[in-house]
N, C-alpha and C positions, 0 to 999 in steps of 0.2 A: 268424278275423280276424287282421290283422297291423297293426303300427304303434303299438299301445298299450303293449306290454311288450317289454323286451329290445331297445331300439331301436339299440344299438351293435353287435349281432351282424350278421354278413353277411346273415343272413336269420332271421326268427323268426315263429312263428304261435302263436296260442292256439286249440286245438281244443276244441270243446264237443260232447259226445255225451250227450244227456240232461242229467244234472247232473254228469257226469264232465268235468273240464277239465284239459287237459294243455298246458303251455307247452313248446314245442320251439324251441331256439335252435341255429343252425349257424354256426360260425365257422371261419375258415381263415387260415393264414399267407399273406402276400402272395406273388404269383408263382404259378408252376406246379410248383415243386419240382424242376426239372430237375436231374438228377445224382443224385437219391436212388435208393437201391437197392430200396426197397419203398414202399408206399402207407401212411403213418402215420395211418390212420383210427381214431378212438376214438369209441365210442358208449356213453352212459351213460343208463340208464332209472332214474329215482330216484322212490321213493314217499315222500311226506311224511305223517307220522301225522296232522297237522292236517287233511289232505284228507278224512279220515273222522271228524273231530272226536274224535281220540284223542290221548293223551299217550304218547310212547315209553316202553317199559319199560326196566329196567336202572337202575344206580345214578345215571348222569348225566342220565337222562330226556331224551335226545336221540338222533337217528338216528346210527348208526355206519357201518361199511362196508356195501357193497351186500349184500343177502340173496341166497341162491341163486336165488330167483325173479327178482329184479331183474337178476341177472347173465344168466340164461337169456333174459330178454326183451330185454336189450341185444344179445345175440348174434343173436336172431331179427331185430331191426331191422337189424343190420349186414349180415347175410347177403345179402339181395336188393339193398341199396344198393351194396355194395363193387364189384361188377362193372358197375355202372350209371354210373360216372364216365367222363369222356372219357379215351381212351387217352393215356398219357404224363403224365396229371395225377398228381403225387406230392407235392403240398403237404400239410403237416400240417393235418388237418381234424378238428374236434371237434363232435359232436352231443350235446346234453344235453336229455333229455325229463324234465320234472319234473311229477309228478301233483300238481295244486293242489287239486282237488276230486274226490272219488270216490263214484260212484253204483254200487252193487252190480249194478244191472240193466244197466249199460252198461260194457263192458270197456275199461279204460284202456290195455291193450297195443295194441289195435286203433287207438285214437286216437293213441297215440304213434307207431306205424308210419306212419299217414297224415300226421301232423304233421312227421315227420322229412323225408319226401319233399317236402312243401309248402314247408317252410323252406328246403331246398336249391334247389327249383325257382324260388323268387322271389329267390334270392341271386345273386351273381356267381359262385358256385362251380359249375364245369361238370358238372352232372348231365345226362346225355344225354336223359332223359325221366322224367316223373313216374311213381311207382308207387303202388299202392294195396294195402291189407291188409284181410283179412276172415277171420272165423271161421265154419266151416261145421259145422252139426250135422244130425242126421237123427232124426226121431221118427215112428214108424209109416209109414216109407217116404217121408216128405216131408222135403225139405231145408229147413233154416232158417238164417237169417243172424244171426250174432253172438248165439247163444243166451245167456239169462241163467243164473244158477246153478241154478235149479230145472229149466230145460229141459236144461241140460248133464247133470244127474243122470239124466235119462230118455233122453238121446240115445245112439244107437248109435255115433256118432263125434264126435270133437272135433279138427277139422282147421283149423290156422291156415295160411293161404296168402298169398302176395304175388305180384303180377303187374304187368306193364306193359300198354300198350294191346293188344299182340299176342302176349304171351308170359307163361307162368307162370315165375316166378323162384325161388320158394321154397315148400316144403311141409313142414310140421312138425305132428305130431299123433299121435293114437291112435284106435283103433276096435275094436269087436267084430269078429268075423270077418264080412266082407262080400265079395261077389264082386268081381272085377276090374272088371267093367262098372259096378257101383254106385260104386266108388271113382272111376273115370274120369268118371262122371256128376256126382259131387260136385265134382271139379275144374273141369269145364265150368261148373257152376252158380256156383261161387266166382268164376271168371274173369268171368262175366257181371255179378256184383254188384260187381266192382272197377271196371267201366267208368264208372258215374256218379261215382265217387270221383275218377277221373282227369279227368273233365269239369270238376268243381269246381276242381281244381288248375290246369287249363289256363286257366279263366276268371280265376282269381286271378293267374296269370302275365301275362295280357293287361292286367290293370288296374294291377298294381304290381310286376311283375317287373323285375329289373335286367339289364343286358347281361352276358352271360357273359364271364369273363376269357379271354384268348387263351392257348392252350396249344401251345407250339411243340414239334414232333417233334425228338428229339435228332438231331444231325448224323450222317450215315452216311458212313463212309469206304468207298466202293465198292471201291477197290483192296484194302483190308484185308479186306473181306468176301469177295471172290473168292479171296484167298489162304487164308482159313480154310475156306471151302467146298471148296477143292481139296485141302487137306492133311488135314482132320479126318475126313470120313465113314467111311473104311475103318477107321481106328483106333477110332472110336466103335462101328462095327458089330462089330468083333472083341471089344470089351469087353462089349457087350450079349449076346454069345453065352455068356458065363459064367453058369452056373446058380446058383452059391453066392453069396449076397447080399454078404457082406463082401468076398469076393475080386473080385466084379464092381464094387463101388464103388471098390475100390483100383485096379483096372485103368482105370476111367473117369477117376479123379483123375490117374493117370499119363499118360493120353492128353492130358488138358487141359494138364498141365505141359509135355509135349513140344511141343505145338502153340504154346503161349505162348512157350516158349524159342526155338522155330524161327522164328516170325514176328515176335515182339516184341523178341527179344533179351534179354540179361540185365539191361540197364538201361532196360527199356521204361517209358514213362510209365504211371502207374497208370490213367489214363483209357483208354489204349490197351489195357492188360490187361483192364480191365472190359468194353471193347467186344468184345474177342476172346472173352471168356467168355460174353458175351450171345449171340454167334453160335454158339458151341459148344452152349449150352443149346438154341437153336433146332434145331440139327442133331440133338441127342439126342432131342428130342421127335418130330421128323419120322421118325427111324429106328425108334423104338419104335412109333409109329402105323403106319408102313408094314409093319413086320413082323407086326403084329397083323391088319391088314386083308388084306394080300396072302397071307401065309403061314398065317394063323389060329394064330399061335404067339405067346405072351407071352414076355417077356425071360427068364423062368426055365425056359422049355421047355414050359410047360403050354398046352393048348388053352383057348379061351375058357370052356368048360364044365367044365373039370377043376379040382378043388379040391386043395389041398395035403394032405399026410398029416396025419391028426388022431389025437391020443391024449389020454387023460385018466388022471390018477392021483389017488386020494383018500387021506385020512387022512395027509397029509404032515407035519402039525404035531401033536405028541402031546398038548398041553395046551389045544388049542382045541376049541370045540363042533363045528366042522366045517371042513374044509380040503380044497382040491383044486388041482391044477395042470393047466391045459388048454393043450395045445400044438397049434398048426396051422402046419406048416412051420417057419419061424424065429420065429414070433410066439408068445409065452407069456403066460398070465395066471394069477396066484396068487389064488385066492378063498378068503376066510375068513368064517365065519358065527359070530355070537354071539347067543345067546338071552337076553333080559332079562325084566323084569317091567313092570308098569304104571308103576312108579317111574322106569323108564328112558326113557319116552316123551319125545319132543322137543316142547317148547312152541314153537309158531309164533306170533309176535306180528306180524301183518300187517294191512293196511288192512281186510280183511273182519272182523277181530276175532281173538280167541285160538282156536287149534285145536291139536290134538295129533297127532303123527305117530308111528306104531308101527313103521314100516319105514323104515330109513335105509340108503342106498347111498353108500358112500365110494369114490370113484374116484381112484386115484393113477397118475400117469404119470411115474415118475422118469426123470431125464436119462440114466442108464446103460442104459435099456431100448432106446435106439437107438444105443448104442456111443459 
């Protein structure tokens, strides 16, 4: 339903699935965001303890920052939506999905995914088409839709997927070992279950949808574009032939600087420089793709089926319980293991209730790892 809550948002819906209720509100800055360098889309999935009749733990007895689970669900919602907006739409956009009532038998993440699409679809925000989300399980060879916790414990797979009317946009999940044909059948099954969800959203759009705001394409200087496409390709091709990553990046940066200086001049307007770099990005993408498709060679000289050199080193840290360095080409990972006791288990205070986690994976991506 829409129109009862969050009336000042560009679009809002209240999704009910069993006794699970999720309020999703979509808001956006005015205009289309022309001139922005990226699409500032933010998605927040928020679980309120009162939704399950519980009081938050901790000293302050209120919700704090998003939990790992909430963050992951926010990303799952973001992933299929981000490429579904109209091209050149770059206005700041915010989607907030708040779980108001939680029924263990009916997943709130599925409701939030559907609600996010519905809220955008009835708003003036230019989403190209509605999408649907569904969780697929399999018990005794039979696929099931949105399995409850008991069914999930017996299911051979737990696949969360999102799709539009004619395409699968996102797949996330885990499964026991199943054949490729079974996995493909699961995806086809999920895509079929998504269709009625899209039907409902389209009906809602007909009844109360707003006209979509106009999104203007940025002006194209055809003369400038021709100059860039005449000057840059050979320089980019030469740079892409370098196998060593850092040297290749430096060569590409140098080629970009040369083209900008040659065409734009030393006192070029920043908008002109930005436009030149946009065309250079297009050329780089085209050259990389052409080399792979025509020559079957990637930019570091490998064939499509060739992997980078792999090496492993263990016991690299003397005082840890376990440590190793894994190297593949120029990518490295340092892994460290620590063994604890039952006292070290992590207590999870979530909507389903208290639970304890005895395996924790901490993933860090420091900025220096990409130079």
